[in-house]
C-alpha positions as MATLAB code, in Angstrom:
seq = 'MSTTDRLRSIDPAVFWPAIAITAGFISWGAVAPDSLASVTQATLSAIISGFGWGFVVSTALFLVFAGFLAISRFGKIKLGADDELPEFRTVSWVCMMFSVGMGIGLMFWGVAEPVFHFGAPPHGLAAAQSKEAALVAMKYSYFHWALHPWAIYAIVGLAIAYFTYRKGLPILISSAFTPLLGSAVSGPIGKTIDILAVIATLFGTATSLGLGAQQINSGLNFLWGTGEGTGIALAIIAVLSVLFILSAVSGVGKGVQFLSNMNMVVAAALLLFLAIVGPTIFILNTFTEALGDYLADLVTMSFRTAAFSDGKWLGSWTIFYWAWWVSWAPFVGVFIARISKGRTIREFVIGVLLIPSGVTFLWFTIMGGTALHSELMGIGGLVEAVNNKGAAISLFALLEQYPGTAFTSFVAIFLVAIFFVSGADAASIVMGMLSSRGTLEPARGVVVLWGVLAGASACVLLVMGGLQGLQTASIIAAAPFLVVMVGLCVSLWMALLDDLEGVSEQAPPIAEGSPLADAVAAE';
ca = [
       0.000    0.000    0.000;
       1.394    3.396   -0.988;
       1.757    6.270    1.465;
      -1.088    8.101   -0.277;
      -3.382    5.091    0.079;
      -2.467    4.755    3.757;
      -3.325    8.399    4.379;
      -6.597    7.955    2.546;
      -7.444    5.074    4.850;
      -7.711    7.464    7.817;
     -11.271    7.473    9.156;
     -12.071   11.142    9.848;
     -15.096   10.196   11.982;
     -12.759    8.420   14.417;
      -9.423   10.154   13.908;
     -10.437   13.787   14.400;
     -12.736   13.368   17.436;
     -10.068   11.247   19.157;
      -7.411   13.850   18.315;
      -9.637   16.656   19.594;
     -10.318   14.888   22.908;
      -6.633   14.099   23.417;
      -5.445   17.564   22.433;
      -8.031   19.122   24.723;
      -6.844   17.010   27.634;
      -3.184   17.842   27.008;
      -3.932   21.560   26.623;
      -6.026   21.614   29.794;
      -3.276   19.860   31.726;
      -0.624   22.215   30.381;
      -2.570   25.403   31.110;
      -4.427   24.496   34.327;
      -3.129   21.249   35.854;
      -4.752   21.924   39.238;
      -8.167   22.387   37.643;
      -7.769   19.181   35.646;
      -6.663   17.279   38.740;
      -9.684   18.519   40.703;
     -12.183   17.515   38.013;
     -10.635   14.104   37.378;
     -10.477   13.333   41.103;
     -14.170   14.144   41.513;
     -14.980   11.978   38.491;
     -12.898    9.145   39.890;
     -14.683    9.251   43.242;
     -18.065    9.100   41.516;
     -17.022    6.119   39.370;
     -15.588    4.113   42.266;
     -18.472    4.781   44.646;
     -21.219    4.245   42.084;
     -19.732    1.822   39.609;
     -16.845    0.044   41.327;
     -18.954   -3.085   41.660;
     -19.311   -3.115   37.863;
     -15.574   -3.552   37.394;
     -15.533   -6.362   39.964;
     -18.459   -8.360   38.546;
     -17.602   -7.811   34.880;
     -13.966   -8.859   35.260;
     -14.960  -12.065   37.056;
     -17.469  -12.896   34.313;
     -14.882  -12.246   31.584;
     -12.708  -14.941   33.151;
     -15.610  -17.397   33.315;
     -16.608  -16.675   29.711;
     -13.069  -17.090   28.354;
     -12.596  -20.363   30.220;
     -15.929  -21.680   28.987;
     -15.077  -20.938   25.353;
     -11.796  -22.823   25.674;
     -13.293  -26.051   27.020;
     -16.567  -25.951   25.071;
     -17.354  -27.120   21.558;
     -16.529  -23.595   20.344;
     -12.877  -24.259   21.072;
     -12.342  -26.084   17.780;
     -13.301  -23.048   15.667;
     -10.261  -21.587   13.933;
      -9.486  -17.873   13.736;
      -9.281  -17.939    9.965;
      -9.773  -20.548    7.280;
      -9.723  -24.159    8.441;
      -6.362  -24.727    6.726;
      -4.845  -21.464    7.991;
      -1.411  -21.714    9.639;
      -0.195  -19.349   12.416;
       1.813  -16.367   11.187;
       4.242  -16.362   14.142;
       6.003  -19.190   15.941;
       4.431  -19.985   19.324;
       7.473  -18.774   21.281;
       7.479  -15.394   19.527;
       3.685  -15.213   19.827;
       3.838  -15.660   23.613;
       6.798  -13.274   23.999;
       5.072  -10.518   22.048;
       1.761  -10.732   23.899;
       3.479  -10.868   27.297;
       5.921   -8.046   26.609;
       3.201   -5.796   25.229;
       0.579   -6.884   27.777;
       2.228   -5.964   31.053;
       6.009   -5.723   30.841;
       6.485   -2.327   32.509;
       3.894   -3.112   35.161;
       5.674   -6.275   36.268;
       8.981   -4.455   36.544;
       7.370   -1.650   38.563;
       5.147   -3.729   40.861;
       6.953   -7.110   41.004;
       8.644   -6.193   44.285;
       6.589   -3.172   45.309;
       3.130   -4.750   45.475;
       3.988   -7.732   47.724;
       5.949   -5.364   49.973;
       3.019   -2.916   50.149;
       0.578   -5.682   51.090;
       3.048   -7.158   53.575;
       3.249   -3.814   55.374;
      -0.503   -3.159   55.162;
      -2.435   -6.402   54.468;
      -5.600   -6.020   52.341;
      -8.899   -5.830   54.253;
      -7.117   -6.483   57.567;
      -6.723  -10.174   56.690;
      -3.497  -10.523   58.711;
      -1.257   -8.713   61.146;
       1.146   -6.358   59.386;
       4.615   -7.770   58.584;
       3.749  -11.283   59.779;
       4.084  -14.624   57.977;
       0.345  -14.576   57.392;
       0.695  -11.083   55.852;
       3.378  -12.409   53.503;
       1.031  -15.146   52.256;
      -1.823  -12.664   51.780;
       0.558  -10.337   49.917;
       1.535  -13.052   47.445;
      -2.061  -14.199   46.996;
      -3.310  -10.725   46.111;
      -0.349  -10.053   43.823;
      -1.261  -13.196   41.890;
      -4.904  -12.111   41.890;
      -4.180   -8.705   40.384;
      -1.742   -9.876   37.714;
      -2.570  -13.389   36.507;
      -5.847  -14.874   35.256;
      -8.174  -11.871   35.484;
      -6.180   -9.341   33.427;
      -5.361  -11.912   30.783;
      -9.036  -12.865   30.574;
      -9.816   -9.213   29.793;
      -7.214   -9.252   27.039;
      -8.410  -12.626   25.761;
     -12.031  -11.511   25.360;
     -11.157   -8.456   23.263;
      -8.412  -10.208   21.299;
     -10.587  -13.235   20.542;
     -13.528  -11.151   19.350;
     -11.349   -9.039   17.069;
      -9.442  -12.040   15.676;
     -12.656  -13.973   15.063;
     -14.457  -11.226   13.160;
     -11.315  -10.194   11.286;
      -9.949  -13.555   10.197;
     -13.115  -15.671   10.243;
     -15.600  -13.146    8.891;
     -13.322  -10.918    6.821;
     -14.188   -7.661    8.600;
     -11.735   -4.806    9.336;
      -9.580   -5.226   12.460;
     -11.649   -2.763   14.513;
     -13.450   -3.012   17.852;
     -16.663   -1.933   16.148;
     -16.441   -4.818   13.655;
     -17.109   -7.256   16.480;
     -20.524   -5.646   17.050;
     -21.882   -6.608   13.631;
     -24.244   -9.320   15.006;
     -25.727   -6.770   17.416;
     -25.677   -3.596   15.323;
     -25.720   -4.796   11.728;
     -24.985   -1.984    9.293;
     -25.005    0.503   12.204;
     -21.387   -0.485   12.917;
     -20.501    1.904   10.090;
     -22.554    4.712   11.610;
     -22.220    6.950   14.669;
     -22.541    4.087   17.188;
     -19.731    2.103   15.604;
     -17.515    5.181   15.299;
     -18.141    6.022   18.957;
     -17.023    2.518   19.957;
     -13.768    2.959   18.026;
     -13.201    6.432   19.500;
     -13.627    5.018   23.018;
     -11.130    2.279   22.135;
      -8.555    4.829   20.967;
      -8.987    7.015   24.067;
      -8.793    4.031   26.441;
      -5.652    2.847   24.673;
      -4.066    6.265   24.842;
      -4.535    6.687   28.588;
      -3.679    3.088   29.382;
      -0.444    3.569   27.470;
       0.223    6.918   29.125;
      -0.163    5.286   32.545;
       2.443    2.661   31.714;
       4.811    5.241   30.269;
       4.523    7.290   33.442;
       5.271    4.264   35.640;
       8.233    3.323   33.464;
       9.667    6.832   33.542;
       9.382    6.975   37.342;
      11.186    3.647   37.733;
      13.970    4.549   35.309;
      14.378    7.842   37.168;
      14.681    5.998   40.493;
      17.167    3.535   39.007;
      19.393    6.223   37.543;
      19.364    8.083   40.847;
      20.136    4.848   42.709;
      23.148    4.125   40.484;
      24.546    7.552   39.739;
      22.795   10.044   42.015;
      21.112   11.907   39.158;
      18.333   13.096   41.417;
      14.611   12.411   41.189;
      11.832   14.701   40.099;
       9.100   15.334   37.609;
      11.436   17.220   35.275;
      13.803   14.273   34.950;
      10.888   11.860   34.425;
       9.562   14.113   31.653;
      12.969   14.106   29.959;
      13.052   10.296   30.139;
       9.610   10.104   28.521;
      10.775   12.441   25.744;
      13.900   10.391   24.938;
      12.177    7.016   25.032;
       9.210    8.336   23.055;
      11.581    9.079   20.183;
      12.922    5.521   20.398;
       9.518    3.820   20.447;
       8.268    5.946   17.556;
      11.291    4.872   15.501;
      10.559    1.270   16.432;
       6.850    1.616   15.635;
       7.374    2.804   12.077;
       9.474   -0.322   11.413;
       6.343   -2.515   11.752;
       5.185   -5.392   13.971;
       7.270   -8.091   12.308;
      10.501   -6.184   12.868;
      10.455   -3.778   15.803;
       7.982   -5.310   18.240;
       8.947   -8.933   17.621;
      12.687   -8.252   18.037;
      12.251   -6.149   21.183;
       9.789   -8.608   22.720;
      12.068  -11.611   22.208;
      15.023   -9.682   23.643;
      12.906   -8.557   26.619;
      11.993  -12.083   27.593;
      15.566  -13.371   27.378;
      16.933  -10.573   29.564;
      14.008  -10.783   32.020;
      14.444  -14.559   32.324;
      18.147  -14.053   33.049;
      17.355  -11.544   35.835;
      14.785  -13.909   37.374;
      17.207  -16.836   37.188;
      19.880  -14.767   38.927;
      17.570  -13.928   41.834;
      16.298  -17.498   42.063;
      19.871  -18.823   42.356;
      21.503  -16.235   44.623;
      18.308  -15.603   46.577;
      16.404  -17.857   48.995;
      15.762  -20.674   46.501;
      13.987  -23.089   48.868;
      11.846  -20.304   50.312;
      10.884  -19.258   46.764;
       9.800  -22.813   45.892;
       7.823  -23.141   49.116;
       6.228  -19.739   48.554;
       5.158  -20.660   45.026;
       3.497  -23.874   46.219;
       1.638  -22.425   49.182;
       0.721  -19.040   47.686;
      -0.601  -20.610   44.480;
      -2.756  -23.022   46.474;
      -4.090  -20.206   48.643;
      -4.795  -18.101   45.554;
      -6.744  -20.879   43.840;
      -8.663  -21.709   47.033;
      -9.810  -18.102   47.511;
     -10.171  -17.149   43.850;
     -13.982  -16.898   43.878;
     -14.080  -14.927   47.136;
     -11.487  -12.429   45.941;
     -13.124  -12.133   42.512;
     -16.449  -10.962   43.935;
     -15.277   -8.847   46.874;
     -16.821   -5.351   46.793;
     -16.909   -2.339   49.089;
     -20.153   -3.458   50.776;
     -18.350   -5.357   53.549;
     -14.716   -4.583   52.759;
     -12.326   -1.633   52.625;
     -13.681    0.443   49.748;
     -10.698    2.804   49.720;
      -8.288   -0.115   49.397;
     -10.379   -1.661   46.602;
     -10.356    1.622   44.695;
      -6.602    2.044   45.031;
      -5.747   -1.547   44.136;
      -8.260   -4.012   42.691;
     -10.522   -1.551   40.877;
      -7.501    0.426   39.667;
      -5.992   -2.749   38.242;
      -9.202   -3.913   36.583;
      -9.601   -0.454   35.069;
      -5.968   -0.394   33.936;
      -6.363   -3.738   32.197;
      -9.644   -2.643   30.614;
      -8.006    0.562   29.364;
      -5.254   -1.552   27.816;
      -7.711   -4.131   26.441;
      -8.441   -2.483   23.063;
      -4.722   -1.999   22.419;
      -3.512   -5.383   23.687;
      -6.592   -7.146   22.320;
      -6.142   -5.735   18.823;
      -2.421   -6.443   18.967;
      -2.932  -10.050   20.097;
      -5.577  -10.477   17.402;
      -3.129   -9.097   14.835;
      -0.569  -11.825   15.685;
      -3.012  -14.734   16.253;
      -4.297  -15.566   12.797;
      -4.587  -19.312   12.185;
      -5.000  -20.444   15.810;
      -8.094  -22.182   17.187;
     -10.187  -20.556   19.897;
      -9.006  -23.213   22.350;
      -5.363  -22.635   21.469;
      -5.862  -18.880   21.622;
      -7.494  -18.867   25.061;
      -5.026  -21.345   26.559;
      -2.111  -19.402   25.111;
      -3.385  -15.992   26.176;
      -4.814  -17.014   29.549;
      -2.583  -19.716   30.997;
       0.940  -19.234   29.622;
       1.344  -15.533   30.565;
      -0.367  -16.236   33.913;
       2.160  -18.985   34.579;
       5.018  -16.594   33.848;
       3.357  -14.018   36.125;
       3.199  -16.533   38.985;
       6.927  -17.181   38.592;
       7.733  -13.476   38.326;
       5.963  -12.476   41.524;
       7.133  -15.580   43.364;
      10.791  -14.833   42.622;
      10.700  -11.036   42.858;
       8.129  -10.726   45.625;
       9.140  -13.909   47.431;
      12.764  -12.796   47.608;
      11.684   -9.422   48.990;
       9.358  -10.978   51.579;
      12.064  -13.397   52.730;
      14.342  -10.417   53.279;
      11.689   -8.713   55.381;
      10.798  -11.825   57.408;
      14.479  -12.482   58.155;
      14.968   -8.910   59.358;
      17.412   -8.067   56.546;
      15.313   -5.784   54.431;
      13.992   -2.344   55.181;
      12.042   -2.657   51.946;
       8.729   -1.702   53.551;
      10.347    1.464   54.869;
      11.954    2.205   51.495;
       8.653    1.836   49.629;
       6.730    3.906   52.174;
       9.317    6.690   52.261;
      10.665    6.770   48.702;
       7.837    5.253   46.652;
       7.196    2.061   44.743;
       9.657    2.892   41.965;
      12.689    2.300   44.229;
      11.619   -1.150   45.445;
      13.347   -3.304   42.814;
      16.655   -1.482   43.181;
      16.473   -1.646   46.977;
      16.107   -5.429   46.674;
      18.946   -5.842   44.170;
      21.196   -3.874   46.531;
      21.106   -6.835   48.932;
      22.775   -9.201   46.433;
      26.109   -9.330   44.566;
      26.644   -7.310   41.410;
      24.228   -4.571   42.419;
      25.450   -2.048   39.856;
      25.219   -4.532   36.991;
      21.835   -6.008   37.923;
      20.380   -2.534   38.533;
      21.580   -1.432   35.111;
      19.986   -4.537   33.596;
      16.731   -3.664   35.367;
      16.803   -0.115   33.965;
      17.510   -1.525   30.515;
      14.569   -3.911   30.842;
      12.173   -1.159   31.868;
      13.349    0.964   28.945;
      12.860   -1.846   26.436;
       9.449   -2.754   27.881;
       8.632    0.957   27.623;
       9.650    1.059   23.963;
       8.006   -2.228   22.912;
       4.709   -1.509   24.693;
       4.357    2.056   23.446;
       5.561    0.934   20.005;
       2.695   -1.549   19.673;
       0.185    0.901   21.172;
       1.041    3.566   18.582;
       0.539    1.082   15.754;
      -2.788   -0.075   17.195;
      -4.085    3.479   17.658;
      -3.088    4.101   14.056;
      -5.025    1.004   12.967;
      -8.122    1.916   14.979;
      -8.211    5.416   13.499;
      -7.470    4.208    9.946;
     -10.371    1.841    9.267;
      -8.477   -1.150   10.608;
      -5.686   -1.139    8.051;
      -2.810   -3.394    9.129;
      -0.262   -0.822    7.955;
      -1.369    2.661    9.060;
       0.480    5.664    7.668;
       3.744    6.395    9.439;
       2.676    9.943   10.126;
      -0.429    8.714   11.948;
       1.617    6.264   14.029;
       4.118    9.007   14.904;
       1.326   11.403   15.878;
      -0.263    8.894   18.259;
       3.154    8.148   19.742;
       3.748   11.833   20.417;
       0.287   12.259   21.957;
       0.766    9.211   24.217;
       4.051   10.627   25.479;
       2.542   14.081   25.978;
      -0.414   12.604   27.889;
       1.972   10.727   30.179;
       3.783   13.997   30.882;
       0.511   15.749   31.750;
      -0.506   12.939   34.114;
       2.834   13.034   35.929;
       2.628   16.793   36.365;
      -1.020   16.516   37.406;
      -0.473   14.050   40.233;
       2.297   11.485   39.821;
       1.223    7.911   40.524;
      -2.210    9.040   41.708;
      -2.751   10.947   38.490;
      -1.800    7.897   36.430;
      -4.237    5.685   38.340;
      -7.028    8.244   38.056;
      -6.714    8.534   34.281;
      -6.788    4.758   33.822;
     -10.037    4.301   35.727;
     -11.824    7.231   34.060;
     -10.796    6.132   30.556;
     -11.738    2.506   31.242;
     -15.252    3.064   32.644;
     -17.046    3.618   29.305;
     -15.023    0.920   27.567;
     -16.085   -1.618   30.200;
     -19.636   -1.291   28.847;
     -18.264   -1.869   25.344;
     -16.580   -5.069   26.535;
     -19.824   -6.458   27.937;
     -21.492   -5.855   24.583;
     -18.514   -7.490   22.904;
     -19.156  -10.717   24.816;
     -22.813  -10.777   23.775;
     -21.962  -10.135   20.137;
     -19.232  -12.792   20.061;
     -21.581  -15.342   21.630;
     -24.215  -14.673   18.973;
     -21.686  -15.082   16.160;
     -20.193  -18.286   17.596;
     -23.625  -19.903   17.906;
     -24.293  -18.972   14.301;
     -20.912  -20.337   13.180;
     -21.187  -23.651   15.014;
     -24.661  -24.313   13.664;
     -23.301  -23.942   10.152;
     -25.417  -20.931    9.277;
     -22.268  -19.073    8.240;
     -19.232  -21.182    7.402;
     -15.699  -19.844    7.693;
     -14.709  -17.527    4.860;
     -18.460  -17.465    3.993;
     -20.187  -16.011    0.980;
     -22.094  -13.188    2.671;
     -25.723  -12.868    1.615;
     -26.531   -9.704   -0.298;
     -28.619   -7.225    1.610;
     -27.728   -8.716    5.017;
     -26.478   -6.472    7.852;
     -23.071   -8.140    7.611;
     -22.888   -7.414    3.876;
     -23.894   -3.794    4.480;
     -21.198   -3.439    7.144;
     -18.483   -4.860    4.864;
     -19.623   -2.724    1.926;
     -19.621    0.411    4.066;
     -16.004   -0.210    5.033;
];
């Protein structure tokens, strides 16, 4: 496709409203950050108090729905023609989805979250800094990072892959609503769905960029005393934004795949180092007991709301996480769909749900387990470091307790930077796709523009309120898209029933005059 054709593929009904909303937010934050912070905080409070239960219930049901599709008769349906072969090798497929899905978050929270919960156990379930608190800390870290977030990603990714590769529709969120909306997917309702997807992606990405910049800032200060502050974090965002934009314009097959594979190798090496030099037996025991406790209490944790629990804690942790994953869902879902052509629904769900969750269990067990052992043995001071200096310092404070601190800390900074680049790289491409009628190769200028806006939004959020500002933006952006996701499940269910009954075979001849035909023709 020529550059002119790519530019012509831009959908003005999605592109310009999304640009206007983003530019308005950035301008407001630049001119009156205090006013923006006040309005967003009031909006956040209203969402959590009135709609927090919606995040809790919906996320639990997404997990149930994804699991059901994998084990049911629908699992044999292929995302493409029946003789379609996967585009990417399974190893690269898993590395890309994991790196893009939550790389920066794991680096930022892998030590910090267990330490936070150890010092202040959720819902008063244990005495602070006790063995029971350590078990609760691991259980809730698993809860926030394993099956539930990947179920959110799986639902969106599966719907997009199914309608794109099985039904031949554009790779857009709105395409998946064809069974529900018919030809209306090409009208204002469908465009609104795609605009919401772009905005959710933008702020989910901005949140991750802000977290990554804070951690890199803390690491550089830890190693070389560069100082910490918003100005330095903004400079880091600017430099890395240039790098991820350069990577993004190289395409998925080159930039993202290379960076993702490199990420996983380096991350595995860091984990192996800690597992060997750290408390190996304690780590193995922690994995066994914490995983069992997590599975035993999975239903209880999944449906816990503010009615009889600590609503403030839920808003700061569980609801924030569910909102963060939902805000990333259009981006990660579209990206996973883009790389999943030729896989069956069963293979897709197992790959997206179980393999990354397994890696997450190992990550938190090694990172968090090592930190908790240090605290239980009286070595650490990690709780104090996190409380006094913030979550961003936690990983470096842990690495300081083991040999080769300077080298391992540099490796950690490098990892965060590469996760930063690969995640934002993929997000820029996806926002370009969503605003360009689902084209797999959006114009470079569009990709660059979305990359710049994501970086600028991250800067505004850091200035507006640091970590709190990042969390606030994620929840506000995710709330409307959560409703979209519920509709997505209904639409996918309708299409799968139709497919399995043979009413519409894969790669079907679409009946003239049908809503599906109208939707395809409109695109």
